[in-house]
TORKOL-4160 file (C-alpha; in steps of 0.2 Angstrom, whole numbers, padded with zeros to 4 digits, m for minus):
253
<pt num="1" X="m0072" Y="0101" Z="m0269"/>
<pt num="2" X="m0059" Y="0098" Z="m0256"/>
<pt num="3" X="m0048" Y="0083" Z="m0258"/>
<pt num="4" X="m0051" Y="0069" Z="m0245"/>
<pt num="5" X="m0038" Y="0068" Z="m0232"/>
<pt num="6" X="m0022" Y="0058" Z="m0237"/>
<pt num="7" X="m0020" Y="0043" Z="m0226"/>
<pt num="8" X="m0003" Y="0043" Z="m0217"/>
<pt num="9" X="0003" Y="0027" Z="m0211"/>
<pt num="10" X="0009" Y="0027" Z="m0193"/>
<pt num="11" X="0027" Y="0023" Z="m0190"/>
<pt num="12" X="0032" Y="0007" Z="m0181"/>
<pt num="13" X="0033" Y="0009" Z="m0163"/>
<pt num="14" X="0050" Y="0003" Z="m0156"/>
<pt num="15" X="0043" Y="0004" Z="m0138"/>
<pt num="16" X="0028" Y="m0008" Z="m0142"/>
<pt num="17" X="0040" Y="m0020" Z="m0151"/>
<pt num="18" X="0052" Y="m0021" Z="m0137"/>
<pt num="19" X="0038" Y="m0021" Z="m0123"/>
<pt num="20" X="0031" Y="m0036" Z="m0132"/>
<pt num="21" X="0048" Y="m0045" Z="m0133"/>
<pt num="22" X="0052" Y="m0040" Z="m0114"/>
<pt num="23" X="0036" Y="m0044" Z="m0106"/>
<pt num="24" X="0034" Y="m0060" Z="m0116"/>
<pt num="25" X="0051" Y="m0066" Z="m0110"/>
<pt num="26" X="0061" Y="m0066" Z="m0126"/>
<pt num="27" X="0072" Y="m0053" Z="m0117"/>
<pt num="28" X="0076" Y="m0057" Z="m0099"/>
<pt num="29" X="0082" Y="m0045" Z="m0085"/>
<pt num="30" X="0100" Y="m0043" Z="m0088"/>
<pt num="31" X="0099" Y="m0045" Z="m0107"/>
<pt num="32" X="0104" Y="m0031" Z="m0119"/>
<pt num="33" X="0091" Y="m0026" Z="m0132"/>
<pt num="34" X="0096" Y="m0022" Z="m0150"/>
<pt num="35" X="0106" Y="m0006" Z="m0152"/>
<pt num="36" X="0099" Y="0010" Z="m0159"/>
<pt num="37" X="0107" Y="0009" Z="m0176"/>
<pt num="38" X="0101" Y="m0009" Z="m0178"/>
<pt num="39" X="0083" Y="m0005" Z="m0173"/>
<pt num="40" X="0084" Y="0011" Z="m0185"/>
<pt num="41" X="0089" Y="m0001" Z="m0199"/>
<pt num="42" X="0077" Y="m0014" Z="m0195"/>
<pt num="43" X="0062" Y="m0003" Z="m0195"/>
<pt num="44" X="0068" Y="0010" Z="m0208"/>
<pt num="45" X="0066" Y="0025" Z="m0196"/>
<pt num="46" X="0079" Y="0038" Z="m0190"/>
<pt num="47" X="0089" Y="0036" Z="m0174"/>
<pt num="48" X="0080" Y="0050" Z="m0165"/>
<pt num="49" X="0064" Y="0041" Z="m0167"/>
<pt num="50" X="0071" Y="0026" Z="m0160"/>
<pt num="51" X="0079" Y="0036" Z="m0145"/>
<pt num="52" X="0062" Y="0043" Z="m0141"/>
<pt num="53" X="0054" Y="0026" Z="m0140"/>
<pt num="54" X="0068" Y="0019" Z="m0130"/>
<pt num="55" X="0065" Y="0034" Z="m0118"/>
<pt num="56" X="0048" Y="0027" Z="m0114"/>
<pt num="57" X="0055" Y="0011" Z="m0108"/>
<pt num="58" X="0068" Y="0020" Z="m0098"/>
<pt num="59" X="0055" Y="0031" Z="m0090"/>
<pt num="60" X="0045" Y="0015" Z="m0086"/>
<pt num="61" X="0060" Y="0008" Z="m0077"/>
<pt num="62" X="0061" Y="m0007" Z="m0089"/>
<pt num="63" X="0077" Y="m0004" Z="m0097"/>
<pt num="64" X="0093" Y="0007" Z="m0093"/>
<pt num="65" X="0105" Y="0015" Z="m0105"/>
<pt num="66" X="0123" Y="0010" Z="m0102"/>
<pt num="67" X="0135" Y="0022" Z="m0111"/>
<pt num="68" X="0145" Y="0013" Z="m0124"/>
<pt num="69" X="0136" Y="m0003" Z="m0122"/>
<pt num="70" X="0117" Y="0000" Z="m0126"/>
<pt num="71" X="0101" Y="m0003" Z="m0117"/>
<pt num="72" X="0099" Y="m0017" Z="m0104"/>
<pt num="73" X="0083" Y="m0024" Z="m0097"/>
<pt num="74" X="0082" Y="m0020" Z="m0078"/>
<pt num="75" X="0077" Y="m0032" Z="m0064"/>
<pt num="76" X="0058" Y="m0034" Z="m0062"/>
<pt num="77" X="0058" Y="m0025" Z="m0045"/>
<pt num="78" X="0064" Y="m0009" Z="m0055"/>
<pt num="79" X="0049" Y="m0009" Z="m0066"/>
<pt num="80" X="0036" Y="0004" Z="m0063"/>
<pt num="81" X="0022" Y="m0009" Z="m0064"/>
<pt num="82" X="0008" Y="0003" Z="m0057"/>
<pt num="83" X="0011" Y="0015" Z="m0072"/>
<pt num="84" X="m0004" Y="0014" Z="m0083"/>
<pt num="85" X="0007" Y="0011" Z="m0099"/>
<pt num="86" X="0016" Y="m0003" Z="m0090"/>
<pt num="87" X="0001" Y="m0011" Z="m0084"/>
<pt num="88" X="m0006" Y="m0010" Z="m0102"/>
<pt num="89" X="0009" Y="m0019" Z="m0108"/>
<pt num="90" X="0009" Y="m0032" Z="m0095"/>
<pt num="91" X="m0009" Y="m0036" Z="m0098"/>
<pt num="92" X="m0006" Y="m0037" Z="m0117"/>
<pt num="93" X="0010" Y="m0046" Z="m0118"/>
<pt num="94" X="0015" Y="m0055" Z="m0101"/>
<pt num="95" X="0003" Y="m0070" Z="m0102"/>
<pt num="96" X="0016" Y="m0081" Z="m0109"/>
<pt num="97" X="0030" Y="m0076" Z="m0096"/>
<pt num="98" X="0030" Y="m0088" Z="m0081"/>
<pt num="99" X="0042" Y="m0077" Z="m0072"/>
<pt num="100" X="0031" Y="m0062" Z="m0072"/>
<pt num="101" X="0016" Y="m0073" Z="m0068"/>
<pt num="102" X="0026" Y="m0080" Z="m0053"/>
<pt num="103" X="0030" Y="m0062" Z="m0047"/>
<pt num="104" X="0011" Y="m0057" Z="m0048"/>
<pt num="105" X="0006" Y="m0073" Z="m0039"/>
<pt num="106" X="0018" Y="m0070" Z="m0025"/>
<pt num="107" X="0011" Y="m0053" Z="m0023"/>
<pt num="108" X="m0007" Y="m0059" Z="m0023"/>
<pt num="109" X="m0003" Y="m0072" Z="m0010"/>
<pt num="110" X="0005" Y="m0059" Z="0001"/>
<pt num="111" X="m0010" Y="m0047" Z="0000"/>
<pt num="112" X="m0026" Y="m0056" Z="m0004"/>
<pt num="113" X="m0029" Y="m0067" Z="0011"/>
<pt num="114" X="m0027" Y="m0052" Z="0022"/>
<pt num="115" X="m0039" Y="m0042" Z="0011"/>
<pt num="116" X="m0052" Y="m0056" Z="0012"/>
<pt num="117" X="m0050" Y="m0057" Z="0031"/>
<pt num="118" X="m0053" Y="m0038" Z="0032"/>
<pt num="119" X="m0068" Y="m0039" Z="0020"/>
<pt num="120" X="m0075" Y="m0053" Z="0032"/>
<pt num="121" X="m0075" Y="m0040" Z="0046"/>
<pt num="122" X="m0080" Y="m0025" Z="0037"/>
<pt num="123" X="m0091" Y="m0029" Z="0022"/>
<pt num="124" X="m0107" Y="m0020" Z="0020"/>
<pt num="125" X="m0123" Y="m0027" Z="0014"/>
<pt num="126" X="m0120" Y="m0019" Z="m0003"/>
<pt num="127" X="m0102" Y="m0026" Z="m0004"/>
<pt num="128" X="m0109" Y="m0043" Z="m0001"/>
<pt num="129" X="m0122" Y="m0041" Z="m0015"/>
<pt num="130" X="m0108" Y="m0036" Z="m0027"/>
<pt num="131" X="m0097" Y="m0051" Z="m0022"/>
<pt num="132" X="m0112" Y="m0062" Z="m0024"/>
<pt num="133" X="m0117" Y="m0055" Z="m0041"/>
<pt num="134" X="m0100" Y="m0057" Z="m0048"/>
<pt num="135" X="m0100" Y="m0075" Z="m0042"/>
<pt num="136" X="m0117" Y="m0079" Z="m0049"/>
<pt num="137" X="m0110" Y="m0072" Z="m0066"/>
<pt num="138" X="m0095" Y="m0084" Z="m0065"/>
<pt num="139" X="m0107" Y="m0099" Z="m0061"/>
<pt num="140" X="m0119" Y="m0094" Z="m0075"/>
<pt num="141" X="m0106" Y="m0093" Z="m0088"/>
<pt num="142" X="m0097" Y="m0109" Z="m0083"/>
<pt num="143" X="m0113" Y="m0119" Z="m0082"/>
<pt num="144" X="m0120" Y="m0112" Z="m0099"/>
<pt num="145" X="m0118" Y="m0123" Z="m0114"/>
<pt num="146" X="m0113" Y="m0107" Z="m0123"/>
<pt num="147" X="m0102" Y="m0101" Z="m0109"/>
<pt num="148" X="m0090" Y="m0087" Z="m0114"/>
<pt num="149" X="m0073" Y="m0090" Z="m0105"/>
<pt num="150" X="m0069" Y="m0071" Z="m0107"/>
<pt num="151" X="m0085" Y="m0066" Z="m0099"/>
<pt num="152" X="m0082" Y="m0079" Z="m0085"/>
<pt num="153" X="m0065" Y="m0071" Z="m0082"/>
<pt num="154" X="m0073" Y="m0053" Z="m0082"/>
<pt num="155" X="m0085" Y="m0059" Z="m0068"/>
<pt num="156" X="m0070" Y="m0068" Z="m0059"/>
<pt num="157" X="m0060" Y="m0051" Z="m0060"/>
<pt num="158" X="m0076" Y="m0042" Z="m0053"/>
<pt num="159" X="m0077" Y="m0054" Z="m0039"/>
<pt num="160" X="m0059" Y="m0051" Z="m0033"/>
<pt num="161" X="m0061" Y="m0032" Z="m0035"/>
<pt num="162" X="m0077" Y="m0032" Z="m0025"/>
<pt num="163" X="m0068" Y="m0041" Z="m0011"/>
<pt num="164" X="m0054" Y="m0027" Z="m0011"/>
<pt num="165" X="m0068" Y="m0014" Z="m0010"/>
<pt num="166" X="m0077" Y="m0023" Z="0004"/>
<pt num="167" X="m0062" Y="m0019" Z="0015"/>
<pt num="168" X="m0070" Y="m0002" Z="0017"/>
<pt num="169" X="m0053" Y="0005" Z="0016"/>
<pt num="170" X="m0050" Y="0019" Z="0003"/>
<pt num="171" X="m0032" Y="0014" Z="m0001"/>
<pt num="172" X="m0037" Y="m0004" Z="m0004"/>
<pt num="173" X="m0052" Y="0002" Z="m0014"/>
<pt num="174" X="m0041" Y="0013" Z="m0025"/>
<pt num="175" X="m0028" Y="m0001" Z="m0027"/>
<pt num="176" X="m0041" Y="m0013" Z="m0033"/>
<pt num="177" X="m0042" Y="m0002" Z="m0049"/>
<pt num="178" X="m0023" Y="0000" Z="m0051"/>
<pt num="179" X="m0020" Y="m0019" Z="m0048"/>
<pt num="180" X="m0034" Y="m0024" Z="m0059"/>
<pt num="181" X="m0023" Y="m0028" Z="m0074"/>
<pt num="182" X="m0011" Y="m0039" Z="m0064"/>
<pt num="183" X="m0026" Y="m0048" Z="m0057"/>
<pt num="184" X="m0034" Y="m0050" Z="m0074"/>
<pt num="185" X="m0018" Y="m0057" Z="m0081"/>
<pt num="186" X="m0017" Y="m0072" Z="m0070"/>
<pt num="187" X="m0036" Y="m0075" Z="m0070"/>
<pt num="188" X="m0038" Y="m0075" Z="m0089"/>
<pt num="189" X="m0023" Y="m0086" Z="m0091"/>
<pt num="190" X="m0028" Y="m0098" Z="m0077"/>
<pt num="191" X="m0046" Y="m0099" Z="m0083"/>
<pt num="192" X="m0040" Y="m0104" Z="m0100"/>
<pt num="193" X="m0029" Y="m0118" Z="m0093"/>
<pt num="194" X="m0040" Y="m0124" Z="m0079"/>
<pt num="195" X="m0043" Y="m0143" Z="m0079"/>
<pt num="196" X="m0057" Y="m0143" Z="m0066"/>
<pt num="197" X="m0067" Y="m0127" Z="m0067"/>
<pt num="198" X="m0080" Y="m0134" Z="m0055"/>
<pt num="199" X="m0067" Y="m0135" Z="m0041"/>
<pt num="200" X="m0062" Y="m0117" Z="m0044"/>
<pt num="201" X="m0079" Y="m0111" Z="m0043"/>
<pt num="202" X="m0082" Y="m0120" Z="m0027"/>
<pt num="203" X="m0066" Y="m0112" Z="m0020"/>
<pt num="204" X="m0073" Y="m0095" Z="m0024"/>
<pt num="205" X="m0090" Y="m0100" Z="m0017"/>
<pt num="206" X="m0081" Y="m0105" Z="0000"/>
<pt num="207" X="m0072" Y="m0088" Z="0000"/>
<pt num="208" X="m0089" Y="m0079" Z="m0003"/>
<pt num="209" X="m0097" Y="m0088" Z="0011"/>
<pt num="210" X="m0083" Y="m0085" Z="0023"/>
<pt num="211" X="m0085" Y="m0066" Z="0020"/>
<pt num="212" X="m0104" Y="m0067" Z="0021"/>
<pt num="213" X="m0102" Y="m0077" Z="0038"/>
<pt num="214" X="m0091" Y="m0064" Z="0045"/>
<pt num="215" X="m0077" Y="m0078" Z="0048"/>
<pt num="216" X="m0060" Y="m0069" Z="0045"/>
<pt num="217" X="m0049" Y="m0084" Z="0047"/>
<pt num="218" X="m0060" Y="m0095" Z="0036"/>
<pt num="219" X="m0059" Y="m0080" Z="0023"/>
<pt num="220" X="m0040" Y="m0080" Z="0025"/>
<pt num="221" X="m0038" Y="m0098" Z="0021"/>
<pt num="222" X="m0051" Y="m0098" Z="0007"/>
<pt num="223" X="m0042" Y="m0084" Z="m0002"/>
<pt num="224" X="m0026" Y="m0095" Z="0000"/>
<pt num="225" X="m0035" Y="m0110" Z="m0008"/>
<pt num="226" X="m0042" Y="m0099" Z="m0022"/>
<pt num="227" X="m0024" Y="m0094" Z="m0026"/>
<pt num="228" X="m0017" Y="m0111" Z="m0024"/>
<pt num="229" X="m0029" Y="m0116" Z="m0038"/>
<pt num="230" X="m0023" Y="m0102" Z="m0049"/>
<pt num="231" X="m0005" Y="m0108" Z="m0046"/>
<pt num="232" X="m0010" Y="m0126" Z="m0051"/>
<pt num="233" X="m0019" Y="m0120" Z="m0066"/>
<pt num="234" X="m0004" Y="m0110" Z="m0072"/>
<pt num="235" X="0009" Y="m0124" Z="m0067"/>
<pt num="236" X="0019" Y="m0111" Z="m0057"/>
<pt num="237" X="0024" Y="m0109" Z="m0040"/>
<pt num="238" X="0029" Y="m0092" Z="m0031"/>
<pt num="239" X="0045" Y="m0090" Z="m0021"/>
<pt num="240" X="0046" Y="m0096" Z="m0003"/>
<pt num="241" X="0048" Y="m0079" Z="0005"/>
<pt num="242" X="0030" Y="m0073" Z="0005"/>
<pt num="243" X="0018" Y="m0068" Z="0019"/>
<pt num="244" X="0004" Y="m0078" Z="0012"/>
<pt num="245" X="0012" Y="m0094" Z="0014"/>
<pt num="246" X="0012" Y="m0092" Z="0033"/>
<pt num="247" X="m0005" Y="m0100" Z="0035"/>
<pt num="248" X="m0008" Y="m0090" Z="0051"/>
<pt num="249" X="m0019" Y="m0075" Z="0050"/>
<pt num="250" X="m0017" Y="m0060" Z="0061"/>
<pt num="251" X="m0027" Y="m0061" Z="0077"/>
<pt num="252" X="m0045" Y="m0054" Z="0078"/>
<pt num="253" X="m0046" Y="m0036" Z="0083"/>
């Protein structure tokens, strides 16, 4: 009889170890991560394996190799955050990092009020149904005595993705898939820390109603209000230089 396969334990992933440390904020931009020889000793693996794992972080734009000094964490704007591996790391490890959350919030404030305004002009009946179904799921989970916060967040994410798709623009629709991890990072964190979930649900309802009423300016402001609630729940504020803080939507076309 053939012998059963021998279980071979997988070697430690230096890329995962450092990604968790960087995305959670233990290593900040400008910091040097441990040197190859120290990582090899710590994890009992050879330096070529360490070097291979570090290459993943270099290719992702997260660290840079500096000859004679080691590997340094790069500034956030250098990270390839739309790379699938990077978005996975961000979703898994960045929740405790307010600096990354602030960057994502600033981006969403720049983009989502205009996305909501466009959706109010272009949404089809099917789009409106998708937005409403996601909202109804949020309300059902919140109001249920056995409400599941994770399922509530899933409906919340679907709500925002449906608004991107309701722009009827192929680029925004595709970006909704790429941006989903960044959106979910803030939604899951804010839903966990929200002190007034009923008020949050009401802000989402007003956004849905503005889109359904074909009221672009109301949708713009309602989207800002939703994100302001997210900021409050997380206890963070984005930087000042953001389009979404202008409070004045583009003129109707």
